[in-house]
C-alpha atoms as a printed R data frame, in Angstrom:
    type eleno elety resid chain resno      x      y      z
1   ATOM     1    CA   MET     A     1 64.357 57.404 78.804
2   ATOM     2    CA   SER     A     2 67.977 56.589 78.021
3   ATOM     3    CA   ASN     A     3 70.697 58.627 79.590
4   ATOM     4    CA   PRO     A     4 72.621 60.753 77.181
5   ATOM     5    CA   SER     A     5 75.440 61.281 79.640
6   ATOM     6    CA   LYS     A     6 76.058 57.589 79.844
7   ATOM     7    CA   PHE     A     7 76.069 57.193 76.134
8   ATOM     8    CA   ASN     A     8 78.481 60.058 75.698
9   ATOM     9    CA   ASP     A     9 80.776 58.538 78.260
10  ATOM    10    CA   VAL     A    10 80.724 55.188 76.363
11  ATOM    11    CA   LYS     A    11 81.125 56.914 73.089
12  ATOM    12    CA   GLU     A    12 84.259 58.750 74.326
13  ATOM    13    CA   VAL     A    13 85.828 55.535 75.132
14  ATOM    14    CA   LEU     A    14 84.780 53.358 72.206
15  ATOM    15    CA   PHE     A    15 84.901 55.869 69.264
16  ATOM    16    CA   PRO     A    16 88.710 56.165 69.069
17  ATOM    17    CA   THR     A    17 89.192 52.338 68.943
18  ATOM    18    CA   LEU     A    18 86.382 51.780 66.549
19  ATOM    19    CA   ALA     A    19 87.722 54.240 64.238
20  ATOM    20    CA   GLN     A    20 90.991 52.443 64.210
21  ATOM    21    CA   TYR     A    21 89.666 48.857 64.004
22  ATOM    22    CA   VAL     A    22 86.660 49.105 61.588
23  ATOM    23    CA   PRO     A    23 88.666 50.193 58.449
24  ATOM    24    CA   ILE     A    24 91.226 47.322 59.004
25  ATOM    25    CA   VAL     A    25 88.532 44.707 59.724
26  ATOM    26    CA   ALA     A    26 86.755 45.772 56.460
27  ATOM    27    CA   ARG     A    27 90.040 45.589 54.646
28  ATOM    28    CA   VAL     A    28 91.039 42.111 55.959
29  ATOM    29    CA   HIS     A    29 87.503 40.516 55.995
30  ATOM    30    CA   GLY     A    30 85.507 42.506 53.602
31  ATOM    31    CA   GLU     A    31 85.960 39.905 50.745
32  ATOM    32    CA   ASN     A    32 84.647 37.079 52.702
33  ATOM    33    CA   HIS     A    33 82.231 39.028 54.754
34  ATOM    34    CA   PRO     A    34 80.740 41.807 52.353
35  ATOM    35    CA   GLU     A    35 78.132 42.713 54.984
36  ATOM    36    CA   PHE     A    36 81.025 44.358 56.937
37  ATOM    37    CA   HIS     A    37 81.229 47.039 54.381
38  ATOM    38    CA   GLU     A    38 77.708 48.162 55.382
39  ATOM    39    CA   VAL     A    39 78.602 47.854 59.034
40  ATOM    40    CA   TYR     A    40 81.553 50.319 58.275
41  ATOM    41    CA   LYS     A    41 79.082 52.639 56.685
42  ATOM    42    CA   LEU     A    42 76.846 52.614 59.602
43  ATOM    43    CA   VAL     A    43 79.634 52.955 62.063
44  ATOM    44    CA   ASP     A    44 80.698 56.143 60.213
45  ATOM    45    CA   ALA     A    45 77.125 57.538 60.177
46  ATOM    46    CA   ILE     A    46 76.824 56.760 63.916
47  ATOM    47    CA   MET     A    47 79.963 58.433 64.712
48  ATOM    48    CA   GLU     A    48 79.190 61.542 62.525
49  ATOM    49    CA   LYS     A    49 75.884 62.073 64.003
50  ATOM    50    CA   ALA     A    50 76.930 61.408 67.552
51  ATOM    51    CA   ASN     A    51 79.887 63.812 67.346
52  ATOM    52    CA   ALA     A    52 77.684 66.448 65.685
53  ATOM    53    CA   ALA     A    53 75.205 66.189 68.516
54  ATOM    54    CA   GLY     A    54 77.831 67.045 71.118
55  ATOM    55    CA   ALA     A    55 76.363 66.568 74.626
56  ATOM    56    CA   GLU     A    56 72.868 65.986 73.184
57  ATOM    57    CA   LYS     A    57 71.535 62.521 72.477
58  ATOM    58    CA   PRO     A    58 71.583 61.843 68.634
59  ATOM    59    CA   ASP     A    59 68.702 60.121 66.924
60  ATOM    60    CA   LEU     A    60 70.468 56.789 65.922
61  ATOM    61    CA   ASP     A    61 67.574 54.523 66.039
62  ATOM    62    CA   LYS     A    62 67.631 53.888 62.325
63  ATOM    63    CA   GLU     A    63 71.299 53.352 62.257
64  ATOM    64    CA   PHE     A    64 71.278 50.836 65.243
65  ATOM    65    CA   ASN     A    65 68.415 49.063 63.723
66  ATOM    66    CA   LYS     A    66 70.125 48.635 60.432
67  ATOM    67    CA   LEU     A    67 73.435 47.520 62.262
68  ATOM    68    CA   ARG     A    68 71.446 44.938 64.272
69  ATOM    69    CA   ALA     A    69 69.990 43.557 60.872
70  ATOM    70    CA   VAL     A    70 73.210 43.561 58.940
71  ATOM    71    CA   SER     A    71 75.253 41.915 61.658
72  ATOM    72    CA   ASP     A    72 72.733 39.478 62.603
73  ATOM    73    CA   ASP     A    73 72.571 41.178 66.206
74  ATOM    74    CA   TYR     A    74 76.217 41.294 66.313
75  ATOM    75    CA   THR     A    75 76.864 37.644 65.705
76  ATOM    76    CA   VAL     A    76 80.521 37.025 65.207
77  ATOM    77    CA   PRO     A    77 81.364 34.768 62.242
78  ATOM    78    CA   GLY     A    78 83.360 31.807 63.060
79  ATOM    79    CA   ASP     A    79 86.091 32.545 60.609
80  ATOM    80    CA   VAL     A    80 87.266 35.931 61.720
81  ATOM    81    CA   CYS     A    81 90.007 37.503 63.830
82  ATOM    82    CA   GLU     A    82 89.736 38.818 67.400
83  ATOM    83    CA   SER     A    83 89.542 42.538 65.943
84  ATOM    84    CA   TYR     A    84 86.365 41.694 64.168
85  ATOM    85    CA   GLU     A    85 84.898 40.185 67.364
86  ATOM    86    CA   ALA     A    86 86.015 43.229 69.413
87  ATOM    87    CA   VAL     A    87 84.266 45.632 66.936
88  ATOM    88    CA   TYR     A    88 81.099 43.645 67.281
89  ATOM    89    CA   LYS     A    89 81.347 43.712 71.116
90  ATOM    90    CA   MET     A    90 81.945 47.513 71.168
91  ATOM    91    CA   LEU     A    91 79.056 48.067 68.830
92  ATOM    92    CA   ALA     A    92 76.799 45.919 70.977
93  ATOM    93    CA   GLU     A    93 77.935 47.808 74.114
94  ATOM    94    CA   LEU     A    94 77.291 51.100 72.394
95  ATOM    95    CA   ASP     A    95 73.874 50.050 71.107
96  ATOM    96    CA   ALA     A    96 72.836 48.776 74.584
97  ATOM    97    CA   THR     A    97 74.062 51.991 76.216
98  ATOM    98    CA   TYR     A    98 72.187 54.067 73.679
99  ATOM    99    CA   HIS     A    99 68.867 52.195 74.389
100 ATOM   100    CA   ALA     A   100 69.306 51.928 78.158
């Protein structure tokens, strides 16, 4: 069984940066990478559910499954900036911690 405390620790560290980066990456790369708009929606859903759950572990299996599908398992396209790459790394870490 996964550790909700560890997920909450990682969430507290990553959510502020994701909240800052994701809208910018969507604006900058959304035209050439329309899939990132779906990533944006999923990140918002994950953050909303996780914050609403408080210290409890939220049910995010559906969102992480969709996120992995949309992002091709967090594969960074070759023509994007470091912020895009950072978002995918943070999401992969959050996903791994959630499922640990």
